[in-house]
mmJSON file of the N, C-alpha and C atoms, coordinates in Angstrom:
{"data_MODEL":{"atom_site":{
"group_PDB":["ATOM","ATOM","ATOM","ATOM","ATOM","ATOM","ATOM","ATOM","ATOM","ATOM","ATOM","ATOM","ATOM","ATOM","ATOM","ATOM","ATOM","ATOM","ATOM","ATOM","ATOM","ATOM","ATOM","ATOM","ATOM","ATOM","ATOM","ATOM","ATOM","ATOM","ATOM","ATOM","ATOM","ATOM","ATOM","ATOM","ATOM","ATOM","ATOM","ATOM","ATOM","ATOM","ATOM","ATOM","ATOM","ATOM","ATOM","ATOM","ATOM","ATOM","ATOM","ATOM","ATOM","ATOM","ATOM","ATOM","ATOM","ATOM","ATOM","ATOM","ATOM","ATOM","ATOM","ATOM","ATOM","ATOM","ATOM","ATOM","ATOM","ATOM","ATOM","ATOM","ATOM","ATOM","ATOM","ATOM","ATOM","ATOM","ATOM","ATOM","ATOM","ATOM","ATOM","ATOM","ATOM","ATOM","ATOM","ATOM","ATOM","ATOM","ATOM","ATOM","ATOM","ATOM","ATOM","ATOM","ATOM","ATOM","ATOM","ATOM","ATOM","ATOM","ATOM","ATOM","ATOM","ATOM","ATOM","ATOM","ATOM","ATOM","ATOM","ATOM","ATOM","ATOM","ATOM","ATOM","ATOM","ATOM","ATOM","ATOM","ATOM","ATOM","ATOM","ATOM","ATOM","ATOM","ATOM","ATOM","ATOM","ATOM","ATOM","ATOM","ATOM","ATOM","ATOM","ATOM","ATOM","ATOM","ATOM","ATOM","ATOM","ATOM","ATOM","ATOM","ATOM","ATOM","ATOM","ATOM","ATOM","ATOM","ATOM","ATOM","ATOM","ATOM","ATOM","ATOM","ATOM","ATOM","ATOM","ATOM","ATOM","ATOM","ATOM","ATOM","ATOM","ATOM","ATOM","ATOM","ATOM","ATOM","ATOM","ATOM","ATOM","ATOM","ATOM","ATOM","ATOM","ATOM","ATOM","ATOM","ATOM","ATOM","ATOM","ATOM","ATOM","ATOM","ATOM","ATOM","ATOM","ATOM","ATOM","ATOM","ATOM","ATOM","ATOM","ATOM","ATOM","ATOM","ATOM","ATOM","ATOM","ATOM","ATOM","ATOM","ATOM","ATOM","ATOM","ATOM","ATOM","ATOM","ATOM","ATOM","ATOM","ATOM","ATOM","ATOM","ATOM","ATOM","ATOM","ATOM","ATOM","ATOM","ATOM","ATOM","ATOM","ATOM","ATOM","ATOM","ATOM","ATOM","ATOM","ATOM","ATOM","ATOM"],
"id":[1,2,3,4,5,6,7,8,9,10,11,12,13,14,15,16,17,18,19,20,21,22,23,24,25,26,27,28,29,30,31,32,33,34,35,36,37,38,39,40,41,42,43,44,45,46,47,48,49,50,51,52,53,54,55,56,57,58,59,60,61,62,63,64,65,66,67,68,69,70,71,72,73,74,75,76,77,78,79,80,81,82,83,84,85,86,87,88,89,90,91,92,93,94,95,96,97,98,99,100,101,102,103,104,105,106,107,108,109,110,111,112,113,114,115,116,117,118,119,120,121,122,123,124,125,126,127,128,129,130,131,132,133,134,135,136,137,138,139,140,141,142,143,144,145,146,147,148,149,150,151,152,153,154,155,156,157,158,159,160,161,162,163,164,165,166,167,168,169,170,171,172,173,174,175,176,177,178,179,180,181,182,183,184,185,186,187,188,189,190,191,192,193,194,195,196,197,198,199,200,201,202,203,204,205,206,207,208,209,210,211,212,213,214,215,216,217,218,219,220,221,222,223,224,225,226,227,228,229,230,231,232,233,234],
"type_symbol":["N","C","C","N","C","C","N","C","C","N","C","C","N","C","C","N","C","C","N","C","C","N","C","C","N","C","C","N","C","C","N","C","C","N","C","C","N","C","C","N","C","C","N","C","C","N","C","C","N","C","C","N","C","C","N","C","C","N","C","C","N","C","C","N","C","C","N","C","C","N","C","C","N","C","C","N","C","C","N","C","C","N","C","C","N","C","C","N","C","C","N","C","C","N","C","C","N","C","C","N","C","C","N","C","C","N","C","C","N","C","C","N","C","C","N","C","C","N","C","C","N","C","C","N","C","C","N","C","C","N","C","C","N","C","C","N","C","C","N","C","C","N","C","C","N","C","C","N","C","C","N","C","C","N","C","C","N","C","C","N","C","C","N","C","C","N","C","C","N","C","C","N","C","C","N","C","C","N","C","C","N","C","C","N","C","C","N","C","C","N","C","C","N","C","C","N","C","C","N","C","C","N","C","C","N","C","C","N","C","C","N","C","C","N","C","C","N","C","C","N","C","C","N","C","C","N","C","C","N","C","C","N","C","C"],
"label_atom_id":["N","CA","C","N","CA","C","N","CA","C","N","CA","C","N","CA","C","N","CA","C","N","CA","C","N","CA","C","N","CA","C","N","CA","C","N","CA","C","N","CA","C","N","CA","C","N","CA","C","N","CA","C","N","CA","C","N","CA","C","N","CA","C","N","CA","C","N","CA","C","N","CA","C","N","CA","C","N","CA","C","N","CA","C","N","CA","C","N","CA","C","N","CA","C","N","CA","C","N","CA","C","N","CA","C","N","CA","C","N","CA","C","N","CA","C","N","CA","C","N","CA","C","N","CA","C","N","CA","C","N","CA","C","N","CA","C","N","CA","C","N","CA","C","N","CA","C","N","CA","C","N","CA","C","N","CA","C","N","CA","C","N","CA","C","N","CA","C","N","CA","C","N","CA","C","N","CA","C","N","CA","C","N","CA","C","N","CA","C","N","CA","C","N","CA","C","N","CA","C","N","CA","C","N","CA","C","N","CA","C","N","CA","C","N","CA","C","N","CA","C","N","CA","C","N","CA","C","N","CA","C","N","CA","C","N","CA","C","N","CA","C","N","CA","C","N","CA","C","N","CA","C","N","CA","C","N","CA","C","N","CA","C","N","CA","C","N","CA","C","N","CA","C"],
"label_alt_id":[null,null,null,null,null,null,null,null,null,null,null,null,null,null,null,null,null,null,null,null,null,null,null,null,null,null,null,null,null,null,null,null,null,null,null,null,null,null,null,null,null,null,null,null,null,null,null,null,null,null,null,null,null,null,null,null,null,null,null,null,null,null,null,null,null,null,null,null,null,null,null,null,null,null,null,null,null,null,null,null,null,null,null,null,null,null,null,null,null,null,null,null,null,null,null,null,null,null,null,null,null,null,null,null,null,null,null,null,null,null,null,null,null,null,null,null,null,null,null,null,null,null,null,null,null,null,null,null,null,null,null,null,null,null,null,null,null,null,null,null,null,null,null,null,null,null,null,null,null,null,null,null,null,null,null,null,null,null,null,null,null,null,null,null,null,null,null,null,null,null,null,null,null,null,null,null,null,null,null,null,null,null,null,null,null,null,null,null,null,null,null,null,null,null,null,null,null,null,null,null,null,null,null,null,null,null,null,null,null,null,null,null,null,null,null,null,null,null,null,null,null,null,null,null,null,null,null,null,null,null,null,null,null,null],
"label_comp_id":["MET","MET","MET","ALA","ALA","ALA","PHE","PHE","PHE","VAL","VAL","VAL","ILE","ILE","ILE","THR","THR","THR","SER","SER","SER","PRO","PRO","PRO","CYS","CYS","CYS","ILE","ILE","ILE","GLY","GLY","GLY","GLU","GLU","GLU","LYS","LYS","LYS","ALA","ALA","ALA","SER","SER","SER","ASP","ASP","ASP","CYS","CYS","CYS","VAL","VAL","VAL","GLU","GLU","GLU","ALA","ALA","ALA","CYS","CYS","CYS","PRO","PRO","PRO","VAL","VAL","VAL","ASP","ASP","ASP","CYS","CYS","CYS","ILE","ILE","ILE","LYS","LYS","LYS","GLU","GLU","GLU","GLY","GLY","GLY","GLU","GLU","GLU","ASP","ASP","ASP","GLN","GLN","GLN","TYR","TYR","TYR","TYR","TYR","TYR","ILE","ILE","ILE","ASP","ASP","ASP","PRO","PRO","PRO","ASP","ASP","ASP","ILE","ILE","ILE","CYS","CYS","CYS","ILE","ILE","ILE","ASP","ASP","ASP","CYS","CYS","CYS","GLY","GLY","GLY","ALA","ALA","ALA","CYS","CYS","CYS","GLU","GLU","GLU","ALA","ALA","ALA","VAL","VAL","VAL","CYS","CYS","CYS","PRO","PRO","PRO","VAL","VAL","VAL","ALA","ALA","ALA","ALA","ALA","ALA","ILE","ILE","ILE","TYR","TYR","TYR","GLN","GLN","GLN","GLU","GLU","GLU","ASP","ASP","ASP","ASP","ASP","ASP","VAL","VAL","VAL","PRO","PRO","PRO","ALA","ALA","ALA","ASP","ASP","ASP","GLU","GLU","GLU","GLN","GLN","GLN","GLU","GLU","GLU","PHE","PHE","PHE","ILE","ILE","ILE","GLU","GLU","GLU","LYS","LYS","LYS","ASN","ASN","ASN","ARG","ARG","ARG","ALA","ALA","ALA","PHE","PHE","PHE","PHE","PHE","PHE","GLN","GLN","GLN","ASN","ASN","ASN"],
"label_asym_id":["A","A","A","A","A","A","A","A","A","A","A","A","A","A","A","A","A","A","A","A","A","A","A","A","A","A","A","A","A","A","A","A","A","A","A","A","A","A","A","A","A","A","A","A","A","A","A","A","A","A","A","A","A","A","A","A","A","A","A","A","A","A","A","A","A","A","A","A","A","A","A","A","A","A","A","A","A","A","A","A","A","A","A","A","A","A","A","A","A","A","A","A","A","A","A","A","A","A","A","A","A","A","A","A","A","A","A","A","A","A","A","A","A","A","A","A","A","A","A","A","A","A","A","A","A","A","A","A","A","A","A","A","A","A","A","A","A","A","A","A","A","A","A","A","A","A","A","A","A","A","A","A","A","A","A","A","A","A","A","A","A","A","A","A","A","A","A","A","A","A","A","A","A","A","A","A","A","A","A","A","A","A","A","A","A","A","A","A","A","A","A","A","A","A","A","A","A","A","A","A","A","A","A","A","A","A","A","A","A","A","A","A","A","A","A","A","A","A","A","A","A","A","A","A","A","A","A","A","A","A","A","A","A","A"],
"label_entity_id":["1","1","1","1","1","1","1","1","1","1","1","1","1","1","1","1","1","1","1","1","1","1","1","1","1","1","1","1","1","1","1","1","1","1","1","1","1","1","1","1","1","1","1","1","1","1","1","1","1","1","1","1","1","1","1","1","1","1","1","1","1","1","1","1","1","1","1","1","1","1","1","1","1","1","1","1","1","1","1","1","1","1","1","1","1","1","1","1","1","1","1","1","1","1","1","1","1","1","1","1","1","1","1","1","1","1","1","1","1","1","1","1","1","1","1","1","1","1","1","1","1","1","1","1","1","1","1","1","1","1","1","1","1","1","1","1","1","1","1","1","1","1","1","1","1","1","1","1","1","1","1","1","1","1","1","1","1","1","1","1","1","1","1","1","1","1","1","1","1","1","1","1","1","1","1","1","1","1","1","1","1","1","1","1","1","1","1","1","1","1","1","1","1","1","1","1","1","1","1","1","1","1","1","1","1","1","1","1","1","1","1","1","1","1","1","1","1","1","1","1","1","1","1","1","1","1","1","1","1","1","1","1","1","1"],
"label_seq_id":[1,1,1,2,2,2,3,3,3,4,4,4,5,5,5,6,6,6,7,7,7,8,8,8,9,9,9,10,10,10,11,11,11,12,12,12,13,13,13,14,14,14,15,15,15,16,16,16,17,17,17,18,18,18,19,19,19,20,20,20,21,21,21,22,22,22,23,23,23,24,24,24,25,25,25,26,26,26,27,27,27,28,28,28,29,29,29,30,30,30,31,31,31,32,32,32,33,33,33,34,34,34,35,35,35,36,36,36,37,37,37,38,38,38,39,39,39,40,40,40,41,41,41,42,42,42,43,43,43,44,44,44,45,45,45,46,46,46,47,47,47,48,48,48,49,49,49,50,50,50,51,51,51,52,52,52,53,53,53,54,54,54,55,55,55,56,56,56,57,57,57,58,58,58,59,59,59,60,60,60,61,61,61,62,62,62,63,63,63,64,64,64,65,65,65,66,66,66,67,67,67,68,68,68,69,69,69,70,70,70,71,71,71,72,72,72,73,73,73,74,74,74,75,75,75,76,76,76,77,77,77,78,78,78],
"pdbx_PDB_ins_code":[null,null,null,null,null,null,null,null,null,null,null,null,null,null,null,null,null,null,null,null,null,null,null,null,null,null,null,null,null,null,null,null,null,null,null,null,null,null,null,null,null,null,null,null,null,null,null,null,null,null,null,null,null,null,null,null,null,null,null,null,null,null,null,null,null,null,null,null,null,null,null,null,null,null,null,null,null,null,null,null,null,null,null,null,null,null,null,null,null,null,null,null,null,null,null,null,null,null,null,null,null,null,null,null,null,null,null,null,null,null,null,null,null,null,null,null,null,null,null,null,null,null,null,null,null,null,null,null,null,null,null,null,null,null,null,null,null,null,null,null,null,null,null,null,null,null,null,null,null,null,null,null,null,null,null,null,null,null,null,null,null,null,null,null,null,null,null,null,null,null,null,null,null,null,null,null,null,null,null,null,null,null,null,null,null,null,null,null,null,null,null,null,null,null,null,null,null,null,null,null,null,null,null,null,null,null,null,null,null,null,null,null,null,null,null,null,null,null,null,null,null,null,null,null,null,null,null,null,null,null,null,null,null,null],
"Cartn_x":[55.862,56.627,56.341,57.278,57.156,57.434,57.235,57.815,59.082,59.819,61.017,61.41,61.855,62.198,63.174,63.851,65.429,65.786,67.199,67.723,67.139,66.367,65.86,65.181,64.801,64.22,65.457,66.385,67.462,67.375,67.931,67.424,66.371,65.065,63.61,62.643,62.995,61.376,60.768,59.76,58.526,57.198,56.42,55.948,54.376,54.286,53.067,52.945,53.875,53.78,53.406,53.454,53.416,51.943,51.79,50.023,49.139,50.011,49.246,48.949,49.739,49.391,48.833,47.824,46.76,46.833,48.337,48.486,50.065,50.171,50.739,52.322,53.054,54.354,55.789,55.563,56.493,57.069,58.288,58.825,59.823,59.74,61.191,62.847,64.046,65.173,65.754,67.075,67.802,68.211,68.242,68.181,67.121,66.656,65.084,64.08,62.717,61.632,62.24,61.473,61.4,59.66,60.208,58.872,59.061,58.33,58.439,58.084,58.955,58.131,57.474,57.832,56.578,55.178,54.454,53.856,53.164,53.723,53.179,52.335,51.212,50.12,50.184,51.443,51.582,50.471,49.381,48.717,49.071,50.204,50.726,50.239,49.904,49.028,50.275,51.448,52.555,53.235,53.957,54.054,53.073,51.818,51.025,51.967,51.909,51.711,53.237,54.37,55.892,55.673,56.038,56.453,58.177,58.646,60.249,60.901,59.81,58.99,60.208,60.533,61.796,60.949,59.783,59.567,58.418,59.337,59.565,58.829,58.024,57.743,59.221,59.434,60.527,61.458,60.884,60.733,60.913,60.893,61.406,62.393,62.677,63.781,64.972,65.103,66.493,67.398,68.397,69.527,70.15,70.126,71.66,70.893,69.804,69.022,69.117,69.348,69.227,69.85,70.88,70.748,70.095,68.989,68.469,67.543,67.464,66.482,67.099,68.4,68.986,69.426,68.949,69.193,67.89,66.536,65.86,65.003,65.855,66.135,66.219,67.761,68.685,67.9,67.149,66.78,66.13,65.01,63.588,64.534,65.49,66.438,67.437,66.848,67.975,67.36],
"Cartn_y":[-164.363,-163.053,-163.92,-164.537,-164.28,-163.47,-163.6,-162.848,-163.214,-162.863,-162.908,-161.673,-162.645,-162.514,-162.298,-160.977,-160.432,-159.802,-159.56,-159.352,-159.235,-158.224,-157.5,-158.592,-160.387,-161.422,-162.221,-161.978,-163.235,-162.853,-163.798,-163.402,-163.25,-163.082,-162.084,-163.15,-163.637,-164.712,-164.81,-163.33,-163.596,-163.717,-165.396,-166.4,-164.959,-163.934,-163.316,-163.965,-163.862,-163.911,-165.403,-165.83,-167.733,-168.066,-166.96,-167.614,-166.834,-165.587,-165.132,-165.911,-166.632,-167.264,-167.935,-167.813,-168.63,-170.44,-169.885,-171.413,-172.277,-171.661,-171.899,-172.393,-171.298,-171.211,-170.956,-170.412,-170.149,-171.139,-171.577,-172.301,-171.924,-172.458,-171.597,-172.244,-171.839,-171.658,-172.038,-172.13,-172.189,-170.588,-169.894,-167.918,-167.017,-167.666,-166.957,-167.387,-167.083,-167.503,-167.917,-168.662,-168.34,-168.226,-168.03,-167.809,-168.82,-169.532,-170.864,-170.458,-170.016,-169.257,-170.173,-171.44,-172.756,-172.539,-172.336,-172.497,-170.76,-169.514,-167.885,-168.297,-167.589,-166.482,-165.312,-164.154,-162.874,-162.249,-162.696,-161.869,-160.768,-161.295,-160.009,-159.827,-160.899,-160.745,-161.303,-161.754,-162.538,-160.628,-159.722,-158.942,-157.658,-157.845,-156.535,-156.53,-158.031,-158.574,-158.848,-158.226,-158.133,-157.002,-157.161,-156.738,-155.549,-156.368,-156.007,-155.346,-155.818,-154.856,-155.8,-156.756,-157.6,-158.859,-158.23,-159.139,-157.975,-158.63,-157.612,-158.185,-158.238,-158.378,-159.049,-159.535,-160.403,-159.073,-158.668,-157.096,-155.682,-156.0,-155.055,-155.402,-156.237,-156.228,-154.491,-154.48,-153.153,-153.976,-152.95,-153.369,-154.195,-153.162,-153.691,-155.406,-155.919,-157.338,-158.351,-157.522,-158.946,-160.72,-159.993,-161.992,-162.559,-161.784,-162.795,-163.103,-162.944,-163.824,-165.092,-164.996,-166.516,-166.706,-166.377,-167.692,-167.411,-167.462,-167.71,-169.112,-169.171,-170.48,-171.38,-171.112,-172.298,-172.682,-172.773,-172.669,-173.727,-173.955,-174.518,-176.067,-175.732,-176.783,-177.18,-177.683,-178.35,-179.223],
"Cartn_z":[162.469,163.185,164.897,165.756,167.168,167.739,168.956,169.559,170.295,171.131,171.421,173.032,173.683,175.272,175.309,175.896,176.425,177.594,177.543,178.844,180.108,180.071,181.345,182.315,181.626,182.146,182.691,181.939,182.569,184.48,185.104,186.332,187.452,186.475,186.892,187.009,185.576,185.577,186.036,186.336,186.946,185.5,185.982,185.113,184.708,184.99,184.143,182.737,182.337,180.674,180.515,180.793,181.013,180.88,182.464,182.95,181.649,181.416,180.212,178.502,178.491,176.824,176.939,175.415,175.782,174.516,174.055,173.015,174.505,175.54,175.994,175.406,175.267,173.917,174.589,176.631,176.347,177.573,178.005,178.098,179.129,180.687,181.562,180.743,180.788,180.819,181.929,182.035,183.709,183.995,182.476,183.239,182.717,181.928,181.669,180.915,180.905,179.519,178.093,177.904,176.302,175.874,174.13,173.362,171.942,172.261,171.132,169.707,168.571,167.49,166.717,166.46,166.325,166.617,167.542,168.56,168.719,168.936,168.969,168.363,168.741,167.053,167.718,168.024,167.939,168.094,169.142,170.46,170.888,171.662,172.684,173.921,174.039,175.468,176.762,175.966,177.372,176.657,176.0,176.158,177.011,177.179,177.666,179.711,179.936,181.404,181.575,180.71,181.697,182.193,183.489,184.567,184.924,183.822,183.166,181.64,180.829,179.363,178.897,178.137,178.345,176.899,176.556,175.551,173.973,173.095,171.658,171.149,170.159,168.157,168.003,166.678,166.437,166.144,164.784,164.026,165.105,166.228,166.757,168.006,168.383,169.274,169.232,170.208,170.137,169.438,168.693,168.608,169.157,170.546,171.211,171.91,171.875,171.632,171.296,170.245,169.04,169.073,170.23,169.723,170.764,171.441,171.828,170.81,169.484,168.576,168.155,168.058,168.025,169.566,170.356,171.736,171.799,171.503,171.488,170.2,169.795,168.206,168.831,169.344,169.65,171.368,171.478,173.495,173.006,171.382,170.816,169.831,169.908,168.135,169.241,170.677,171.232,171.953],
"occupancy":[1.0,1.0,1.0,1.0,1.0,1.0,1.0,1.0,1.0,1.0,1.0,1.0,1.0,1.0,1.0,1.0,1.0,1.0,1.0,1.0,1.0,1.0,1.0,1.0,1.0,1.0,1.0,1.0,1.0,1.0,1.0,1.0,1.0,1.0,1.0,1.0,1.0,1.0,1.0,1.0,1.0,1.0,1.0,1.0,1.0,1.0,1.0,1.0,1.0,1.0,1.0,1.0,1.0,1.0,1.0,1.0,1.0,1.0,1.0,1.0,1.0,1.0,1.0,1.0,1.0,1.0,1.0,1.0,1.0,1.0,1.0,1.0,1.0,1.0,1.0,1.0,1.0,1.0,1.0,1.0,1.0,1.0,1.0,1.0,1.0,1.0,1.0,1.0,1.0,1.0,1.0,1.0,1.0,1.0,1.0,1.0,1.0,1.0,1.0,1.0,1.0,1.0,1.0,1.0,1.0,1.0,1.0,1.0,1.0,1.0,1.0,1.0,1.0,1.0,1.0,1.0,1.0,1.0,1.0,1.0,1.0,1.0,1.0,1.0,1.0,1.0,1.0,1.0,1.0,1.0,1.0,1.0,1.0,1.0,1.0,1.0,1.0,1.0,1.0,1.0,1.0,1.0,1.0,1.0,1.0,1.0,1.0,1.0,1.0,1.0,1.0,1.0,1.0,1.0,1.0,1.0,1.0,1.0,1.0,1.0,1.0,1.0,1.0,1.0,1.0,1.0,1.0,1.0,1.0,1.0,1.0,1.0,1.0,1.0,1.0,1.0,1.0,1.0,1.0,1.0,1.0,1.0,1.0,1.0,1.0,1.0,1.0,1.0,1.0,1.0,1.0,1.0,1.0,1.0,1.0,1.0,1.0,1.0,1.0,1.0,1.0,1.0,1.0,1.0,1.0,1.0,1.0,1.0,1.0,1.0,1.0,1.0,1.0,1.0,1.0,1.0,1.0,1.0,1.0,1.0,1.0,1.0,1.0,1.0,1.0,1.0,1.0,1.0,1.0,1.0,1.0,1.0,1.0,1.0],
"B_iso_or_equiv":[0.0,0.0,0.0,0.0,0.0,0.0,0.0,0.0,0.0,0.0,0.0,0.0,0.0,0.0,0.0,0.0,0.0,0.0,0.0,0.0,0.0,0.0,0.0,0.0,0.0,0.0,0.0,0.0,0.0,0.0,0.0,0.0,0.0,0.0,0.0,0.0,0.0,0.0,0.0,0.0,0.0,0.0,0.0,0.0,0.0,0.0,0.0,0.0,0.0,0.0,0.0,0.0,0.0,0.0,0.0,0.0,0.0,0.0,0.0,0.0,0.0,0.0,0.0,0.0,0.0,0.0,0.0,0.0,0.0,0.0,0.0,0.0,0.0,0.0,0.0,0.0,0.0,0.0,0.0,0.0,0.0,0.0,0.0,0.0,0.0,0.0,0.0,0.0,0.0,0.0,0.0,0.0,0.0,0.0,0.0,0.0,0.0,0.0,0.0,0.0,0.0,0.0,0.0,0.0,0.0,0.0,0.0,0.0,0.0,0.0,0.0,0.0,0.0,0.0,0.0,0.0,0.0,0.0,0.0,0.0,0.0,0.0,0.0,0.0,0.0,0.0,0.0,0.0,0.0,0.0,0.0,0.0,0.0,0.0,0.0,0.0,0.0,0.0,0.0,0.0,0.0,0.0,0.0,0.0,0.0,0.0,0.0,0.0,0.0,0.0,0.0,0.0,0.0,0.0,0.0,0.0,0.0,0.0,0.0,0.0,0.0,0.0,0.0,0.0,0.0,0.0,0.0,0.0,0.0,0.0,0.0,0.0,0.0,0.0,0.0,0.0,0.0,0.0,0.0,0.0,0.0,0.0,0.0,0.0,0.0,0.0,0.0,0.0,0.0,0.0,0.0,0.0,0.0,0.0,0.0,0.0,0.0,0.0,0.0,0.0,0.0,0.0,0.0,0.0,0.0,0.0,0.0,0.0,0.0,0.0,0.0,0.0,0.0,0.0,0.0,0.0,0.0,0.0,0.0,0.0,0.0,0.0,0.0,0.0,0.0,0.0,0.0,0.0,0.0,0.0,0.0,0.0,0.0,0.0],
"pdbx_formal_charge":[null,null,null,null,null,null,null,null,null,null,null,null,null,null,null,null,null,null,null,null,null,null,null,null,null,null,null,null,null,null,null,null,null,null,null,null,null,null,null,null,null,null,null,null,null,null,null,null,null,null,null,null,null,null,null,null,null,null,null,null,null,null,null,null,null,null,null,null,null,null,null,null,null,null,null,null,null,null,null,null,null,null,null,null,null,null,null,null,null,null,null,null,null,null,null,null,null,null,null,null,null,null,null,null,null,null,null,null,null,null,null,null,null,null,null,null,null,null,null,null,null,null,null,null,null,null,null,null,null,null,null,null,null,null,null,null,null,null,null,null,null,null,null,null,null,null,null,null,null,null,null,null,null,null,null,null,null,null,null,null,null,null,null,null,null,null,null,null,null,null,null,null,null,null,null,null,null,null,null,null,null,null,null,null,null,null,null,null,null,null,null,null,null,null,null,null,null,null,null,null,null,null,null,null,null,null,null,null,null,null,null,null,null,null,null,null,null,null,null,null,null,null,null,null,null,null,null,null,null,null,null,null,null,null],
"auth_seq_id":[1,1,1,2,2,2,3,3,3,4,4,4,5,5,5,6,6,6,7,7,7,8,8,8,9,9,9,10,10,10,11,11,11,12,12,12,13,13,13,14,14,14,15,15,15,16,16,16,17,17,17,18,18,18,19,19,19,20,20,20,21,21,21,22,22,22,23,23,23,24,24,24,25,25,25,26,26,26,27,27,27,28,28,28,29,29,29,30,30,30,31,31,31,32,32,32,33,33,33,34,34,34,35,35,35,36,36,36,37,37,37,38,38,38,39,39,39,40,40,40,41,41,41,42,42,42,43,43,43,44,44,44,45,45,45,46,46,46,47,47,47,48,48,48,49,49,49,50,50,50,51,51,51,52,52,52,53,53,53,54,54,54,55,55,55,56,56,56,57,57,57,58,58,58,59,59,59,60,60,60,61,61,61,62,62,62,63,63,63,64,64,64,65,65,65,66,66,66,67,67,67,68,68,68,69,69,69,70,70,70,71,71,71,72,72,72,73,73,73,74,74,74,75,75,75,76,76,76,77,77,77,78,78,78],
"auth_comp_id":["MET","MET","MET","ALA","ALA","ALA","PHE","PHE","PHE","VAL","VAL","VAL","ILE","ILE","ILE","THR","THR","THR","SER","SER","SER","PRO","PRO","PRO","CYS","CYS","CYS","ILE","ILE","ILE","GLY","GLY","GLY","GLU","GLU","GLU","LYS","LYS","LYS","ALA","ALA","ALA","SER","SER","SER","ASP","ASP","ASP","CYS","CYS","CYS","VAL","VAL","VAL","GLU","GLU","GLU","ALA","ALA","ALA","CYS","CYS","CYS","PRO","PRO","PRO","VAL","VAL","VAL","ASP","ASP","ASP","CYS","CYS","CYS","ILE","ILE","ILE","LYS","LYS","LYS","GLU","GLU","GLU","GLY","GLY","GLY","GLU","GLU","GLU","ASP","ASP","ASP","GLN","GLN","GLN","TYR","TYR","TYR","TYR","TYR","TYR","ILE","ILE","ILE","ASP","ASP","ASP","PRO","PRO","PRO","ASP","ASP","ASP","ILE","ILE","ILE","CYS","CYS","CYS","ILE","ILE","ILE","ASP","ASP","ASP","CYS","CYS","CYS","GLY","GLY","GLY","ALA","ALA","ALA","CYS","CYS","CYS","GLU","GLU","GLU","ALA","ALA","ALA","VAL","VAL","VAL","CYS","CYS","CYS","PRO","PRO","PRO","VAL","VAL","VAL","ALA","ALA","ALA","ALA","ALA","ALA","ILE","ILE","ILE","TYR","TYR","TYR","GLN","GLN","GLN","GLU","GLU","GLU","ASP","ASP","ASP","ASP","ASP","ASP","VAL","VAL","VAL","PRO","PRO","PRO","ALA","ALA","ALA","ASP","ASP","ASP","GLU","GLU","GLU","GLN","GLN","GLN","GLU","GLU","GLU","PHE","PHE","PHE","ILE","ILE","ILE","GLU","GLU","GLU","LYS","LYS","LYS","ASN","ASN","ASN","ARG","ARG","ARG","ALA","ALA","ALA","PHE","PHE","PHE","PHE","PHE","PHE","GLN","GLN","GLN","ASN","ASN","ASN"],
"auth_asym_id":["A","A","A","A","A","A","A","A","A","A","A","A","A","A","A","A","A","A","A","A","A","A","A","A","A","A","A","A","A","A","A","A","A","A","A","A","A","A","A","A","A","A","A","A","A","A","A","A","A","A","A","A","A","A","A","A","A","A","A","A","A","A","A","A","A","A","A","A","A","A","A","A","A","A","A","A","A","A","A","A","A","A","A","A","A","A","A","A","A","A","A","A","A","A","A","A","A","A","A","A","A","A","A","A","A","A","A","A","A","A","A","A","A","A","A","A","A","A","A","A","A","A","A","A","A","A","A","A","A","A","A","A","A","A","A","A","A","A","A","A","A","A","A","A","A","A","A","A","A","A","A","A","A","A","A","A","A","A","A","A","A","A","A","A","A","A","A","A","A","A","A","A","A","A","A","A","A","A","A","A","A","A","A","A","A","A","A","A","A","A","A","A","A","A","A","A","A","A","A","A","A","A","A","A","A","A","A","A","A","A","A","A","A","A","A","A","A","A","A","A","A","A","A","A","A","A","A","A","A","A","A","A","A","A"],
"auth_atom_id":["N","CA","C","N","CA","C","N","CA","C","N","CA","C","N","CA","C","N","CA","C","N","CA","C","N","CA","C","N","CA","C","N","CA","C","N","CA","C","N","CA","C","N","CA","C","N","CA","C","N","CA","C","N","CA","C","N","CA","C","N","CA","C","N","CA","C","N","CA","C","N","CA","C","N","CA","C","N","CA","C","N","CA","C","N","CA","C","N","CA","C","N","CA","C","N","CA","C","N","CA","C","N","CA","C","N","CA","C","N","CA","C","N","CA","C","N","CA","C","N","CA","C","N","CA","C","N","CA","C","N","CA","C","N","CA","C","N","CA","C","N","CA","C","N","CA","C","N","CA","C","N","CA","C","N","CA","C","N","CA","C","N","CA","C","N","CA","C","N","CA","C","N","CA","C","N","CA","C","N","CA","C","N","CA","C","N","CA","C","N","CA","C","N","CA","C","N","CA","C","N","CA","C","N","CA","C","N","CA","C","N","CA","C","N","CA","C","N","CA","C","N","CA","C","N","CA","C","N","CA","C","N","CA","C","N","CA","C","N","CA","C","N","CA","C","N","CA","C","N","CA","C","N","CA","C","N","CA","C","N","CA","C","N","CA","C","N","CA","C","N","CA","C"],
"pdbx_PDB_model_num":[1,1,1,1,1,1,1,1,1,1,1,1,1,1,1,1,1,1,1,1,1,1,1,1,1,1,1,1,1,1,1,1,1,1,1,1,1,1,1,1,1,1,1,1,1,1,1,1,1,1,1,1,1,1,1,1,1,1,1,1,1,1,1,1,1,1,1,1,1,1,1,1,1,1,1,1,1,1,1,1,1,1,1,1,1,1,1,1,1,1,1,1,1,1,1,1,1,1,1,1,1,1,1,1,1,1,1,1,1,1,1,1,1,1,1,1,1,1,1,1,1,1,1,1,1,1,1,1,1,1,1,1,1,1,1,1,1,1,1,1,1,1,1,1,1,1,1,1,1,1,1,1,1,1,1,1,1,1,1,1,1,1,1,1,1,1,1,1,1,1,1,1,1,1,1,1,1,1,1,1,1,1,1,1,1,1,1,1,1,1,1,1,1,1,1,1,1,1,1,1,1,1,1,1,1,1,1,1,1,1,1,1,1,1,1,1,1,1,1,1,1,1,1,1,1,1,1,1,1,1,1,1,1,1]
}}}
């Protein structure tokens, strides 16, 4: 299970999570950052430093943010 970045990141894009990631799995998209699920090691370092509380473990993404799980996957499929 990987972490997922949700809507509070849109337009914010504070890079605290990128700097905290020990495996460089967070990439910048046009409107937000994304976490590569194939590289993420589930360490939680990104979640702890996110200033807008946008990062969740995939199983803990709130119901109203579920679309970001697929949005994240699609980003890395392209």
